[in-house]
C-alpha positions in Angstrom: 103.2 -67.1 0.1 103.6 -64.6 2.9 102.1 -61.1 2.4 104.5 -58.3 3.5 104.2 -54.6 3.9 106.3 -54.3 0.8 103.7 -56.4 -1.1 100.9 -54.0 0.0 103.0 -50.9 -0.7 103.9 -52.1 -4.2 100.2 -52.8 -5.1 99.0 -49.5 -3.6 101.8 -47.5 -5.3 103.2 -46.2 -2.0 106.3 -46.6 0.1 106.4 -49.3 2.8 106.7 -46.6 5.4 103.3 -45.2 4.2 101.7 -48.6 4.7 103.1 -48.6 8.2 101.7 -45.1 8.8 98.3 -46.2 7.6 98.4 -49.2 10.0 99.3 -46.8 12.8 96.4 -44.5 11.7 98.7 -41.4 11.4 96.8 -38.2 10.6 99.5 -37.2 8.1 98.3 -39.7 5.6 95.4 -38.6 3.3 92.1 -40.5 3.4 92.7 -41.3 -0.3 96.0 -42.9 0.4 94.5 -44.8 3.3 91.8 -46.1 1.0 94.4 -47.2 -1.6 96.4 -49.1 1.0 93.3 -50.8 2.4 92.1 -51.7 -1.1 95.5 -53.3 -1.9 95.2 -55.3 1.3 91.8 -56.6 0.3 93.0 -57.4 -3.2 96.0 -59.4 -1.8 93.6 -61.3 0.4 91.4 -62.1 -2.6 94.4 -63.5 -4.3 94.7 -66.0 -1.5 97.7 -64.6 0.2 96.3 -64.6 3.7 97.8 -67.5 5.5 100.5 -66.0 7.6 100.3 -64.6 11.1 101.8 -61.3 9.9 98.9 -60.9 7.4 96.3 -61.6 10.0 97.9 -59.1 12.4 98.1 -56.5 9.6 94.5 -57.0 8.6 93.3 -56.8 12.3 95.3 -53.7 12.8 93.7 -52.0 9.8 90.2 -53.0 11.0 90.8 -51.6 14.5 92.1 -48.4 13.1 89.2 -48.0 10.8 86.8 -48.4 13.7 88.8 -45.9 15.7 88.7 -43.4 12.8 84.9 -43.7 12.6 84.5 -43.2 16.3 86.7 -40.1 16.2 84.8 -38.7 13.3 81.5 -39.2 15.2 83.0 -37.5 18.3 84.3 -34.6 16.2 80.9 -34.2 14.6 79.2 -34.1 18.0 81.7 -31.5 19.2 81.1 -29.4 16.1 77.3 -29.3 16.8 78.0 -28.0 20.3 79.9 -25.0 19.2 
């Protein structure tokens, strides 16, 4: 079965547009909501719904955005120390 953004949204208790914003790493989404969406994605993966290209792209996008968020936090922390 194909995993869709709607599947992730339903499990996370958010709108599909919120899932899209999490994927795009929009700053308007709270960290708590981002965690819920990512947790829903992991849960769907555990249920074996990971065969489609769409799912792989979605999962890769979240991983890339998570790395970028970590890098940005580190940069901001370094900037804060210099003030």
